N, CA, C, O and CB atoms as a CASP TS submission, in Angstrom:
PFRMAT TS
TARGET T0000
AUTHOR 0000-0000-0000
METHOD Language model
MODEL 1
PARENT N/A
ATOM      1  N   MET     1       4.276 -10.412  14.734  1.00  0.00           N
ATOM      2  CA  MET     1       4.020  -8.674  14.110  1.00  0.00           C
ATOM      3  C   MET     1       4.609  -9.174  13.022  1.00  0.00           C
ATOM      4  O   MET     1       5.314 -10.167  12.840  1.00  0.00           O
ATOM      5  CB  MET     1       4.839  -7.040  14.866  1.00  0.00           C
ATOM      6  N   ARG     2       4.431  -8.798  12.714  1.00  0.00           N
ATOM      7  CA  ARG     2       4.564  -8.570  10.614  1.00  0.00           C
ATOM      8  C   ARG     2       4.119  -6.975   9.157  1.00  0.00           C
ATOM      9  O   ARG     2       3.189  -6.326   8.680  1.00  0.00           O
ATOM     10  CB  ARG     2       3.121  -9.960  10.025  1.00  0.00           C
ATOM     11  N   ALA     3       5.419  -7.138   9.113  1.00  0.00           N
ATOM     12  CA  ALA     3       5.470  -5.923   8.377  1.00  0.00           C
ATOM     13  C   ALA     3       5.657  -5.236   7.070  1.00  0.00           C
ATOM     14  O   ALA     3       6.233  -4.240   7.507  1.00  0.00           O
ATOM     15  CB  ALA     3       6.028  -5.564   8.777  1.00  0.00           C
ATOM     16  N   VAL     4       5.588  -5.029   5.708  1.00  0.00           N
ATOM     17  CA  VAL     4       5.554  -5.021   4.567  1.00  0.00           C
ATOM     18  C   VAL     4       5.810  -3.066   4.083  1.00  0.00           C
ATOM     19  O   VAL     4       5.236  -2.233   3.382  1.00  0.00           O
ATOM     20  CB  VAL     4       4.100  -5.894   4.222  1.00  0.00           C
ATOM     21  N   VAL     5       6.698  -3.118   4.744  1.00  0.00           N
ATOM     22  CA  VAL     5       7.298  -1.426   4.557  1.00  0.00           C
ATOM     23  C   VAL     5       7.512  -0.715   2.458  1.00  0.00           C
ATOM     24  O   VAL     5       8.460  -0.947   1.707  1.00  0.00           O
ATOM     25  CB  VAL     5       9.516  -1.560   5.548  1.00  0.00           C
ATOM     26  N   GLN     6       6.432  -0.013   2.205  1.00  0.00           N
ATOM     27  CA  GLN     6       7.079   1.052   1.788  1.00  0.00           C
ATOM     28  C   GLN     6       6.539   2.248   1.242  1.00  0.00           C
ATOM     29  O   GLN     6       5.480   2.848   1.428  1.00  0.00           O
ATOM     30  CB  GLN     6       7.786   0.673   1.061  1.00  0.00           C
ATOM     31  N   ARG     7       7.854   2.508   0.287  1.00  0.00           N
ATOM     32  CA  ARG     7       8.759   3.969  -0.017  1.00  0.00           C
ATOM     33  C   ARG     7       7.157   4.281  -0.815  1.00  0.00           C
ATOM     34  O   ARG     7       6.776   3.320  -1.484  1.00  0.00           O
ATOM     35  CB  ARG     7      10.764   3.926  -1.287  1.00  0.00           C
ATOM     36  N   VAL     8       6.117   5.620  -0.807  1.00  0.00           N
ATOM     37  CA  VAL     8       5.372   5.797  -1.285  1.00  0.00           C
ATOM     38  C   VAL     8       5.528   8.094  -1.456  1.00  0.00           C
ATOM     39  O   VAL     8       5.901   9.051  -0.779  1.00  0.00           O
ATOM     40  CB  VAL     8       4.242   4.774  -0.450  1.00  0.00           C
ATOM     41  N   SER     9       5.024   7.837  -2.621  1.00  0.00           N
ATOM     42  CA  SER     9       5.431   9.143  -3.192  1.00  0.00           C
ATOM     43  C   SER     9       3.643   9.874  -2.045  1.00  0.00           C
ATOM     44  O   SER     9       3.485  10.757  -1.202  1.00  0.00           O
ATOM     45  CB  SER     9       5.512   9.167  -5.671  1.00  0.00           C
ATOM     46  N   SER    10       2.728   8.857  -2.719  1.00  0.00           N
ATOM     47  CA  SER    10       1.592  10.085  -1.234  1.00  0.00           C
ATOM     48  C   SER    10       0.408   8.799  -1.617  1.00  0.00           C
ATOM     49  O   SER    10       0.195   8.343  -2.741  1.00  0.00           O
ATOM     50  CB  SER    10       0.748  12.756  -1.883  1.00  0.00           C
ATOM     51  N   ALA    11      -0.159   8.454  -0.525  1.00  0.00           N
ATOM     52  CA  ALA    11      -0.665   6.288  -0.232  1.00  0.00           C
ATOM     53  C   ALA    11      -2.068   7.279  -0.073  1.00  0.00           C
ATOM     54  O   ALA    11      -1.875   8.495  -0.041  1.00  0.00           O
ATOM     55  CB  ALA    11       0.176   4.715   1.913  1.00  0.00           C
ATOM     56  N   SER    12      -3.448   6.771   0.023  1.00  0.00           N
ATOM     57  CA  SER    12      -4.385   6.692   0.817  1.00  0.00           C
ATOM     58  C   SER    12      -4.999   5.408   0.820  1.00  0.00           C
ATOM     59  O   SER    12      -4.554   4.599   0.006  1.00  0.00           O
ATOM     60  CB  SER    12      -5.181   7.625   0.594  1.00  0.00           C
ATOM     61  N   VAL    13      -6.261   4.925   1.833  1.00  0.00           N
ATOM     62  CA  VAL    13      -6.829   3.861   2.310  1.00  0.00           C
ATOM     63  C   VAL    13      -7.942   4.263   1.932  1.00  0.00           C
ATOM     64  O   VAL    13      -8.078   5.485   1.879  1.00  0.00           O
ATOM     65  CB  VAL    13      -6.671   3.473   3.608  1.00  0.00           C
ATOM     66  N   SER    14      -9.367   3.200   1.459  1.00  0.00           N
ATOM     67  CA  SER    14     -10.215   3.824   1.439  1.00  0.00           C
ATOM     68  C   SER    14     -11.489   2.346   1.837  1.00  0.00           C
ATOM     69  O   SER    14     -11.340   1.127   1.750  1.00  0.00           O
ATOM     70  CB  SER    14     -10.134   4.765   0.019  1.00  0.00           C
ATOM     71  N   VAL    15     -12.155   2.820   2.080  1.00  0.00           N
ATOM     72  CA  VAL    15     -13.154   1.455   2.631  1.00  0.00           C
ATOM     73  C   VAL    15     -14.654   1.544   2.167  1.00  0.00           C
ATOM     74  O   VAL    15     -15.767   1.617   2.688  1.00  0.00           O
ATOM     75  CB  VAL    15     -13.250   1.382   4.439  1.00  0.00           C
ATOM     76  N   GLY    16     -14.398   1.523   1.593  1.00  0.00           N
ATOM     77  CA  GLY    16     -15.920   1.841   0.143  1.00  0.00           C
ATOM     78  C   GLY    16     -15.524   2.780  -0.512  1.00  0.00           C
ATOM     79  O   GLY    16     -14.534   2.667  -1.234  1.00  0.00           O
ATOM     80  N   GLU    17     -16.179   3.853  -0.408  1.00  0.00           N
ATOM     81  CA  GLU    17     -16.710   4.805  -0.828  1.00  0.00           C
ATOM     82  C   GLU    17     -15.238   5.973  -0.377  1.00  0.00           C
ATOM     83  O   GLU    17     -14.435   6.631  -1.038  1.00  0.00           O
ATOM     84  CB  GLU    17     -18.344   4.936  -0.133  1.00  0.00           C
ATOM     85  N   GLU    18     -15.444   5.781   0.843  1.00  0.00           N
ATOM     86  CA  GLU    18     -15.106   6.970   2.211  1.00  0.00           C
ATOM     87  C   GLU    18     -12.764   6.393   2.457  1.00  0.00           C
ATOM     88  O   GLU    18     -12.411   5.303   2.906  1.00  0.00           O
ATOM     89  CB  GLU    18     -16.810   6.139   4.591  1.00  0.00           C
ATOM     90  N   VAL    19     -12.061   7.187   2.134  1.00  0.00           N
ATOM     91  CA  VAL    19     -10.752   7.635   2.293  1.00  0.00           C
ATOM     92  C   VAL    19     -10.792   7.928   3.747  1.00  0.00           C
ATOM     93  O   VAL    19     -10.919   9.077   4.172  1.00  0.00           O
ATOM     94  CB  VAL    19     -10.340   8.845   1.363  1.00  0.00           C
ATOM     95  N   VAL    20     -10.605   6.159   5.031  1.00  0.00           N
ATOM     96  CA  VAL    20      -9.939   6.492   5.659  1.00  0.00           C
ATOM     97  C   VAL    20      -8.573   6.402   6.312  1.00  0.00           C
ATOM     98  O   VAL    20      -8.198   5.765   7.297  1.00  0.00           O
ATOM     99  CB  VAL    20     -10.459   6.483   5.963  1.00  0.00           C
ATOM    100  N   GLY    21      -7.838   7.343   5.359  1.00  0.00           N
ATOM    101  CA  GLY    21      -6.174   7.354   5.851  1.00  0.00           C
ATOM    102  C   GLY    21      -5.296   8.255   4.410  1.00  0.00           C
ATOM    103  O   GLY    21      -5.900   7.744   3.466  1.00  0.00           O
ATOM    104  N   ARG    22      -4.408   9.114   3.853  1.00  0.00           N
ATOM    105  CA  ARG    22      -3.749  10.203   3.763  1.00  0.00           C
ATOM    106  C   ARG    22      -2.876   9.555   4.023  1.00  0.00           C
ATOM    107  O   ARG    22      -2.918   8.807   4.999  1.00  0.00           O
ATOM    108  CB  ARG    22      -3.976  11.318   4.375  1.00  0.00           C
ATOM    109  N   ILE    23      -1.646   9.661   3.095  1.00  0.00           N
ATOM    110  CA  ILE    23      -0.831  10.764   3.222  1.00  0.00           C
ATOM    111  C   ILE    23       0.368  11.503   1.690  1.00  0.00           C
ATOM    112  O   ILE    23       0.519  11.699   0.484  1.00  0.00           O
ATOM    113  CB  ILE    23       0.022  10.174   4.543  1.00  0.00           C
ATOM    114  N   GLY    24       0.918  11.625   3.134  1.00  0.00           N
ATOM    115  CA  GLY    24       2.235  12.821   1.243  1.00  0.00           C
ATOM    116  C   GLY    24       2.891  11.599   1.692  1.00  0.00           C
ATOM    117  O   GLY    24       2.385  10.822   2.502  1.00  0.00           O
ATOM    118  N   GLU    25       4.446  11.395   0.945  1.00  0.00           N
ATOM    119  CA  GLU    25       4.779  11.143   0.726  1.00  0.00           C
ATOM    120  C   GLU    25       6.501  10.856   2.460  1.00  0.00           C
ATOM    121  O   GLU    25       7.131  11.683   3.119  1.00  0.00           O
ATOM    122  CB  GLU    25       4.328  11.712  -0.533  1.00  0.00           C
ATOM    123  N   GLY    26       6.508   9.884   2.442  1.00  0.00           N
ATOM    124  CA  GLY    26       6.677   8.525   3.950  1.00  0.00           C
ATOM    125  C   GLY    26       6.331   7.187   3.718  1.00  0.00           C
ATOM    126  O   GLY    26       6.125   6.985   2.521  1.00  0.00           O
ATOM    127  N   LEU    27       6.268   6.744   4.037  1.00  0.00           N
ATOM    128  CA  LEU    27       6.096   5.010   4.368  1.00  0.00           C
ATOM    129  C   LEU    27       4.674   4.541   4.220  1.00  0.00           C
ATOM    130  O   LEU    27       4.148   4.993   5.237  1.00  0.00           O
ATOM    131  CB  LEU    27       6.526   4.568   6.025  1.00  0.00           C
ATOM    132  N   CYS    28       3.437   3.684   3.324  1.00  0.00           N
ATOM    133  CA  CYS    28       2.844   3.332   3.867  1.00  0.00           C
ATOM    134  C   CYS    28       3.328   1.473   4.062  1.00  0.00           C
ATOM    135  O   CYS    28       3.959   1.082   3.080  1.00  0.00           O
ATOM    136  CB  CYS    28       1.697   3.916   3.329  1.00  0.00           C
ATOM    137  N   VAL    29       3.116   0.429   5.110  1.00  0.00           N
ATOM    138  CA  VAL    29       3.438   0.019   5.050  1.00  0.00           C
ATOM    139  C   VAL    29       1.740  -1.706   6.562  1.00  0.00           C
ATOM    140  O   VAL    29       1.629  -1.797   7.784  1.00  0.00           O
ATOM    141  CB  VAL    29       4.960   0.943   4.929  1.00  0.00           C
ATOM    142  N   PHE    30       1.257  -2.219   5.806  1.00  0.00           N
ATOM    143  CA  PHE    30       0.731  -2.839   5.594  1.00  0.00           C
ATOM    144  C   PHE    30       1.198  -4.441   7.427  1.00  0.00           C
ATOM    145  O   PHE    30       2.086  -5.276   7.597  1.00  0.00           O
ATOM    146  CB  PHE    30       1.039  -2.830   3.823  1.00  0.00           C
ATOM    147  N   VAL    31       0.122  -4.047   8.150  1.00  0.00           N
ATOM    148  CA  VAL    31       0.704  -5.018   9.617  1.00  0.00           C
ATOM    149  C   VAL    31      -0.070  -6.191   8.927  1.00  0.00           C
ATOM    150  O   VAL    31      -0.800  -6.451   7.970  1.00  0.00           O
ATOM    151  CB  VAL    31       0.059  -4.506  11.659  1.00  0.00           C
ATOM    152  N   GLY    32       0.606  -6.784  10.115  1.00  0.00           N
ATOM    153  CA  GLY    32      -0.338  -8.547  10.277  1.00  0.00           C
ATOM    154  C   GLY    32      -0.187  -8.865  11.735  1.00  0.00           C
ATOM    155  O   GLY    32       0.945  -9.044  12.186  1.00  0.00           O
ATOM    156  N   VAL    33      -1.241  -8.949  12.502  1.00  0.00           N
ATOM    157  CA  VAL    33      -1.393  -8.853  13.993  1.00  0.00           C
ATOM    158  C   VAL    33      -1.739 -10.382  13.826  1.00  0.00           C
ATOM    159  O   VAL    33      -2.365 -10.998  12.964  1.00  0.00           O
ATOM    160  CB  VAL    33      -2.613  -7.656  14.775  1.00  0.00           C
ATOM    161  N   GLY    34      -0.765 -10.948  15.564  1.00  0.00           N
ATOM    162  CA  GLY    34      -0.621 -11.595  15.460  1.00  0.00           C
ATOM    163  C   GLY    34      -1.575 -12.510  16.862  1.00  0.00           C
ATOM    164  O   GLY    34      -0.601 -12.177  17.538  1.00  0.00           O
ATOM    165  N   HIS    35      -2.503 -13.298  17.865  1.00  0.00           N
ATOM    166  CA  HIS    35      -2.685 -13.804  18.649  1.00  0.00           C
ATOM    167  C   HIS    35      -1.934 -12.761  20.462  1.00  0.00           C
ATOM    168  O   HIS    35      -2.064 -11.999  21.420  1.00  0.00           O
ATOM    169  CB  HIS    35      -2.185 -15.191  18.003  1.00  0.00           C
ATOM    170  N   GLU    36      -1.132 -13.746  19.566  1.00  0.00           N
ATOM    171  CA  GLU    36       0.312 -12.810  20.964  1.00  0.00           C
ATOM    172  C   GLU    36       0.360 -11.328  20.790  1.00  0.00           C
ATOM    173  O   GLU    36       0.847 -10.665  21.705  1.00  0.00           O
ATOM    174  CB  GLU    36       2.409 -13.265  20.631  1.00  0.00           C
ATOM    175  N   ASP    37      -0.011 -10.841  19.911  1.00  0.00           N
ATOM    176  CA  ASP    37       1.132  -9.253  19.407  1.00  0.00           C
ATOM    177  C   ASP    37      -0.469  -8.405  21.152  1.00  0.00           C
ATOM    178  O   ASP    37      -1.656  -8.534  21.451  1.00  0.00           O
ATOM    179  CB  ASP    37       0.782  -8.118  16.130  1.00  0.00           C
ATOM    180  N   ASP    38       1.147  -7.448  21.774  1.00  0.00           N
ATOM    181  CA  ASP    38       0.363  -6.599  22.665  1.00  0.00           C
ATOM    182  C   ASP    38       0.317  -5.161  21.848  1.00  0.00           C
ATOM    183  O   ASP    38       0.402  -4.629  20.742  1.00  0.00           O
ATOM    184  CB  ASP    38       1.092  -6.497  24.247  1.00  0.00           C
ATOM    185  N   GLU    39       0.064  -4.901  23.615  1.00  0.00           N
ATOM    186  CA  GLU    39       0.144  -3.381  21.908  1.00  0.00           C
ATOM    187  C   GLU    39       1.992  -2.479  23.119  1.00  0.00           C
ATOM    188  O   GLU    39       2.510  -1.381  22.913  1.00  0.00           O
ATOM    189  CB  GLU    39      -2.779  -1.111  21.880  1.00  0.00           C
ATOM    190  N   GLY    40       2.338  -3.364  24.023  1.00  0.00           N
ATOM    191  CA  GLY    40       4.681  -3.239  23.405  1.00  0.00           C
ATOM    192  C   GLY    40       4.532  -3.648  21.989  1.00  0.00           C
ATOM    193  O   GLY    40       4.951  -2.702  21.322  1.00  0.00           O
ATOM    194  N   SER    41       4.129  -4.622  21.196  1.00  0.00           N
ATOM    195  CA  SER    41       4.607  -4.965  20.358  1.00  0.00           C
ATOM    196  C   SER    41       4.293  -3.784  19.289  1.00  0.00           C
ATOM    197  O   SER    41       5.332  -3.581  18.660  1.00  0.00           O
ATOM    198  CB  SER    41       4.258  -6.249  20.194  1.00  0.00           C
ATOM    199  N   ALA    42       3.780  -3.363  19.072  1.00  0.00           N
ATOM    200  CA  ALA    42       2.975  -2.265  18.654  1.00  0.00           C
ATOM    201  C   ALA    42       3.671  -0.941  18.299  1.00  0.00           C
ATOM    202  O   ALA    42       3.695  -0.270  17.267  1.00  0.00           O
ATOM    203  CB  ALA    42       2.046  -2.021  19.675  1.00  0.00           C
ATOM    204  N   ALA    43       4.412  -0.753  19.906  1.00  0.00           N
ATOM    205  CA  ALA    43       4.920   0.419  20.306  1.00  0.00           C
ATOM    206  C   ALA    43       6.696  -0.051  19.703  1.00  0.00           C
ATOM    207  O   ALA    43       7.474   0.838  19.355  1.00  0.00           O
ATOM    208  CB  ALA    43       4.551   0.745  22.211  1.00  0.00           C
ATOM    209  N   ARG    44       6.967  -1.068  19.684  1.00  0.00           N
ATOM    210  CA  ARG    44       7.968  -1.364  19.400  1.00  0.00           C
ATOM    211  C   ARG    44       8.485  -1.350  17.465  1.00  0.00           C
ATOM    212  O   ARG    44       9.490  -0.909  16.906  1.00  0.00           O
ATOM    213  CB  ARG    44       7.922  -2.585  20.189  1.00  0.00           C
ATOM    214  N   LEU    45       7.346  -1.994  16.979  1.00  0.00           N
ATOM    215  CA  LEU    45       6.856  -2.334  15.697  1.00  0.00           C
ATOM    216  C   LEU    45       6.967  -0.284  14.972  1.00  0.00           C
ATOM    217  O   LEU    45       7.375  -0.260  13.811  1.00  0.00           O
ATOM    218  CB  LEU    45       4.841  -3.345  15.924  1.00  0.00           C
ATOM    219  N   ALA    46       6.721   0.840  15.444  1.00  0.00           N
ATOM    220  CA  ALA    46       6.292   1.475  15.564  1.00  0.00           C
ATOM    221  C   ALA    46       7.094   2.584  15.820  1.00  0.00           C
ATOM    222  O   ALA    46       6.864   3.685  15.320  1.00  0.00           O
ATOM    223  CB  ALA    46       5.598   1.116  16.067  1.00  0.00           C
ATOM    224  N   ASP    47       7.798   2.410  16.391  1.00  0.00           N
ATOM    225  CA  ASP    47       9.706   3.141  17.058  1.00  0.00           C
ATOM    226  C   ASP    47      10.544   2.721  15.685  1.00  0.00           C
ATOM    227  O   ASP    47      11.377   3.572  15.375  1.00  0.00           O
ATOM    228  CB  ASP    47      10.758   1.933  19.003  1.00  0.00           C
ATOM    229  N   LYS    48      10.477   1.508  14.761  1.00  0.00           N
ATOM    230  CA  LYS    48      11.140   0.698  14.581  1.00  0.00           C
ATOM    231  C   LYS    48      11.456   1.374  13.142  1.00  0.00           C
ATOM    232  O   LYS    48      12.612   1.658  12.828  1.00  0.00           O
ATOM    233  CB  LYS    48      10.597  -0.651  14.846  1.00  0.00           C
ATOM    234  N   LEU    49      10.165   1.651  12.147  1.00  0.00           N
ATOM    235  CA  LEU    49       9.574   1.969  11.366  1.00  0.00           C
ATOM    236  C   LEU    49       9.773   3.216  10.986  1.00  0.00           C
ATOM    237  O   LEU    49      10.100   3.452   9.823  1.00  0.00           O
ATOM    238  CB  LEU    49       8.635   1.697  11.593  1.00  0.00           C
ATOM    239  N   TRP    50       9.587   4.326  12.015  1.00  0.00           N
ATOM    240  CA  TRP    50       9.510   6.074  12.426  1.00  0.00           C
ATOM    241  C   TRP    50      11.087   5.700  11.878  1.00  0.00           C
ATOM    242  O   TRP    50      11.329   5.946  10.696  1.00  0.00           O
ATOM    243  CB  TRP    50       9.082   6.915  14.545  1.00  0.00           C
ATOM    244  N   HIS    51      11.897   5.251  12.524  1.00  0.00           N
ATOM    245  CA  HIS    51      13.496   5.415  12.246  1.00  0.00           C
ATOM    246  C   HIS    51      14.106   4.114  11.473  1.00  0.00           C
ATOM    247  O   HIS    51      15.105   3.444  11.735  1.00  0.00           O
ATOM    248  CB  HIS    51      14.359   5.590  13.779  1.00  0.00           C
ATOM    249  N   LEU    52      13.021   3.982  10.290  1.00  0.00           N
ATOM    250  CA  LEU    52      14.432   2.979   9.941  1.00  0.00           C
ATOM    251  C   LEU    52      14.419   3.542   8.625  1.00  0.00           C
ATOM    252  O   LEU    52      13.482   4.132   8.087  1.00  0.00           O
ATOM    253  CB  LEU    52      14.356   1.020   9.998  1.00  0.00           C
ATOM    254  N   ARG    53      15.783   3.251   8.072  1.00  0.00           N
ATOM    255  CA  ARG    53      16.836   4.508   7.507  1.00  0.00           C
ATOM    256  C   ARG    53      16.866   3.870   5.616  1.00  0.00           C
ATOM    257  O   ARG    53      17.744   3.227   5.041  1.00  0.00           O
ATOM    258  CB  ARG    53      19.014   4.418   8.623  1.00  0.00           C
ATOM    259  N   VAL    54      15.447   4.421   5.066  1.00  0.00           N
ATOM    260  CA  VAL    54      15.853   3.810   4.174  1.00  0.00           C
ATOM    261  C   VAL    54      15.403   5.240   2.373  1.00  0.00           C
ATOM    262  O   VAL    54      15.272   4.999   1.173  1.00  0.00           O
ATOM    263  CB  VAL    54      14.945   2.031   4.463  1.00  0.00           C
ATOM    264  N   PHE    55      15.358   6.015   2.851  1.00  0.00           N
ATOM    265  CA  PHE    55      15.105   7.229   2.712  1.00  0.00           C
ATOM    266  C   PHE    55      16.552   7.906   2.407  1.00  0.00           C
ATOM    267  O   PHE    55      17.401   8.015   3.291  1.00  0.00           O
ATOM    268  CB  PHE    55      14.339   7.715   3.921  1.00  0.00           C
ATOM    269  N   ALA    56      16.779   8.411   0.889  1.00  0.00           N
ATOM    270  CA  ALA    56      17.861   8.840   0.662  1.00  0.00           C
ATOM    271  C   ALA    56      18.556  10.270   1.440  1.00  0.00           C
ATOM    272  O   ALA    56      17.670  11.011   1.864  1.00  0.00           O
ATOM    273  CB  ALA    56      17.717   8.894  -0.615  1.00  0.00           C
ATOM    274  N   ASP    57      19.426  10.581   1.597  1.00  0.00           N
ATOM    275  CA  ASP    57      20.296  11.032   2.205  1.00  0.00           C
ATOM    276  C   ASP    57      20.924  12.634   0.721  1.00  0.00           C
ATOM    277  O   ASP    57      20.799  12.763  -0.497  1.00  0.00           O
ATOM    278  CB  ASP    57      21.408   9.447   2.705  1.00  0.00           C
ATOM    279  N   GLU    58      21.435  13.309   1.635  1.00  0.00           N
ATOM    280  CA  GLU    58      22.557  14.218   0.048  1.00  0.00           C
ATOM    281  C   GLU    58      23.447  13.593  -0.824  1.00  0.00           C
ATOM    282  O   GLU    58      23.785  14.049  -1.916  1.00  0.00           O
ATOM    283  CB  GLU    58      23.754  15.326   0.498  1.00  0.00           C
ATOM    284  N   ASP    59      23.995  12.067  -0.108  1.00  0.00           N
ATOM    285  CA  ASP    59      24.654  11.861  -1.467  1.00  0.00           C
ATOM    286  C   ASP    59      24.672  10.869  -1.852  1.00  0.00           C
ATOM    287  O   ASP    59      25.623  10.176  -2.214  1.00  0.00           O
ATOM    288  CB  ASP    59      25.758  12.147  -1.651  1.00  0.00           C
ATOM    289  N   GLY    60      23.035  10.570  -1.807  1.00  0.00           N
ATOM    290  CA  GLY    60      21.939   9.504  -2.232  1.00  0.00           C
ATOM    291  C   GLY    60      22.330   7.957  -1.911  1.00  0.00           C
ATOM    292  O   GLY    60      22.116   6.991  -2.644  1.00  0.00           O
ATOM    293  N   LYS    61      23.087   7.962  -0.365  1.00  0.00           N
ATOM    294  CA  LYS    61      23.212   6.655   0.478  1.00  0.00           C
ATOM    295  C   LYS    61      21.184   6.508   1.215  1.00  0.00           C
ATOM    296  O   LYS    61      20.338   7.353   1.505  1.00  0.00           O
ATOM    297  CB  LYS    61      24.868   7.041   2.114  1.00  0.00           C
ATOM    298  N   MET    62      21.206   5.489   1.228  1.00  0.00           N
ATOM    299  CA  MET    62      19.673   5.277   2.281  1.00  0.00           C
ATOM    300  C   MET    62      20.914   5.601   4.310  1.00  0.00           C
ATOM    301  O   MET    62      21.700   5.087   5.105  1.00  0.00           O
ATOM    302  CB  MET    62      18.579   2.408   1.918  1.00  0.00           C
ATOM    303  N   ASN    63      20.206   6.673   4.006  1.00  0.00           N
ATOM    304  CA  ASN    63      20.881   6.500   5.957  1.00  0.00           C
ATOM    305  C   ASN    63      19.858   7.854   6.550  1.00  0.00           C
ATOM    306  O   ASN    63      20.138   8.717   7.381  1.00  0.00           O
ATOM    307  CB  ASN    63      23.417   7.067   6.314  1.00  0.00           C
ATOM    308  N   ARG    64      18.843   7.680   5.918  1.00  0.00           N
ATOM    309  CA  ARG    64      17.530   8.011   6.453  1.00  0.00           C
ATOM    310  C   ARG    64      16.126   8.029   6.393  1.00  0.00           C
ATOM    311  O   ARG    64      15.251   8.042   5.528  1.00  0.00           O
ATOM    312  CB  ARG    64      17.560   8.673   6.532  1.00  0.00           C
ATOM    313  N   ALA    65      16.287   8.024   8.466  1.00  0.00           N
ATOM    314  CA  ALA    65      14.915   7.951   8.734  1.00  0.00           C
ATOM    315  C   ALA    65      12.776   8.842   8.162  1.00  0.00           C
ATOM    316  O   ALA    65      12.426   9.773   7.437  1.00  0.00           O
ATOM    317  CB  ALA    65      15.406   8.219  10.000  1.00  0.00           C
ATOM    318  N   ALA    66      12.305   8.200   8.709  1.00  0.00           N
ATOM    319  CA  ALA    66      11.266   9.791   8.324  1.00  0.00           C
ATOM    320  C   ALA    66      11.521  10.463   9.852  1.00  0.00           C
ATOM    321  O   ALA    66      11.043  11.502  10.307  1.00  0.00           O
ATOM    322  CB  ALA    66       8.971   9.463   7.924  1.00  0.00           C
ATOM    323  N   ALA    67      12.259   9.694  10.353  1.00  0.00           N
ATOM    324  CA  ALA    67      11.685  10.945  11.593  1.00  0.00           C
ATOM    325  C   ALA    67      12.473  12.467  11.086  1.00  0.00           C
ATOM    326  O   ALA    67      12.006  13.606  11.051  1.00  0.00           O
ATOM    327  CB  ALA    67      12.402  10.432  13.655  1.00  0.00           C
ATOM    328  N   ASP    68      14.152  11.844  10.642  1.00  0.00           N
ATOM    329  CA  ASP    68      15.186  13.304   9.743  1.00  0.00           C
ATOM    330  C   ASP    68      14.414  13.479   9.361  1.00  0.00           C
ATOM    331  O   ASP    68      13.950  14.422  10.003  1.00  0.00           O
ATOM    332  CB  ASP    68      16.425  13.405   8.677  1.00  0.00           C
ATOM    333  N   LEU    69      13.528  13.127   8.347  1.00  0.00           N
ATOM    334  CA  LEU    69      12.509  14.247   7.012  1.00  0.00           C
ATOM    335  C   LEU    69      11.308  14.592   7.297  1.00  0.00           C
ATOM    336  O   LEU    69      10.462  15.207   6.649  1.00  0.00           O
ATOM    337  CB  LEU    69      12.124  13.592   5.520  1.00  0.00           C
ATOM    338  N   ASP    70      11.306  14.155   8.294  1.00  0.00           N
ATOM    339  CA  ASP    70      10.160  14.557   8.558  1.00  0.00           C
ATOM    340  C   ASP    70       8.760  14.234   7.785  1.00  0.00           C
ATOM    341  O   ASP    70       8.023  14.934   7.091  1.00  0.00           O
ATOM    342  CB  ASP    70      10.398  15.691   8.581  1.00  0.00           C
ATOM    343  N   ARG    71       8.710  12.831   8.217  1.00  0.00           N
ATOM    344  CA  ARG    71       7.760  11.604   6.864  1.00  0.00           C
ATOM    345  C   ARG    71       7.193  11.434   7.211  1.00  0.00           C
ATOM    346  O   ARG    71       7.347  11.869   8.353  1.00  0.00           O
ATOM    347  CB  ARG    71       7.909  10.358   6.219  1.00  0.00           C
ATOM    348  N   GLU    72       5.394  10.497   7.039  1.00  0.00           N
ATOM    349  CA  GLU    72       4.431  10.132   7.533  1.00  0.00           C
ATOM    350  C   GLU    72       4.534   8.596   7.256  1.00  0.00           C
ATOM    351  O   GLU    72       5.443   7.880   6.836  1.00  0.00           O
ATOM    352  CB  GLU    72       3.328  10.880   7.079  1.00  0.00           C
ATOM    353  N   LEU    73       3.273   8.376   7.648  1.00  0.00           N
ATOM    354  CA  LEU    73       3.823   7.163   7.961  1.00  0.00           C
ATOM    355  C   LEU    73       2.412   6.573   8.146  1.00  0.00           C
ATOM    356  O   LEU    73       1.483   7.024   8.816  1.00  0.00           O
ATOM    357  CB  LEU    73       4.921   7.110   9.224  1.00  0.00           C
ATOM    358  N   LEU    74       2.461   5.639   7.516  1.00  0.00           N
ATOM    359  CA  LEU    74       0.482   5.229   7.121  1.00  0.00           C
ATOM    360  C   LEU    74       0.117   3.582   7.227  1.00  0.00           C
ATOM    361  O   LEU    74       0.246   2.505   6.644  1.00  0.00           O
ATOM    362  CB  LEU    74      -0.039   5.680   5.026  1.00  0.00           C
ATOM    363  N   VAL    75      -0.412   4.203   8.373  1.00  0.00           N
ATOM    364  CA  VAL    75      -0.073   2.056   8.485  1.00  0.00           C
ATOM    365  C   VAL    75      -1.135   1.414   8.389  1.00  0.00           C
ATOM    366  O   VAL    75      -2.058   1.919   9.028  1.00  0.00           O
ATOM    367  CB  VAL    75       0.531   1.234  10.057  1.00  0.00           C
ATOM    368  N   VAL    76      -1.451   0.208   7.671  1.00  0.00           N
ATOM    369  CA  VAL    76      -2.327   0.102   7.243  1.00  0.00           C
ATOM    370  C   VAL    76      -2.422  -2.145   7.976  1.00  0.00           C
ATOM    371  O   VAL    76      -3.398  -2.843   7.702  1.00  0.00           O
ATOM    372  CB  VAL    76      -2.168   0.857   5.462  1.00  0.00           C
TER
END
């Protein structure tokens, strides 16, 4: 399983003309899944993403996670 992660102020995913997912500030994650990946792999990746420290703290250092700041994740 591979993931490309991008911090966003907002993001949405559309299929045709229909919006199927939308978030405010958070992480937009593009995931590639292989034949050998299972639910356990997905759960571990989700946990890592939720706790990934890519948001600035009060000192401007990248030391906060989506879980710390009540941000959202959009996984595509």
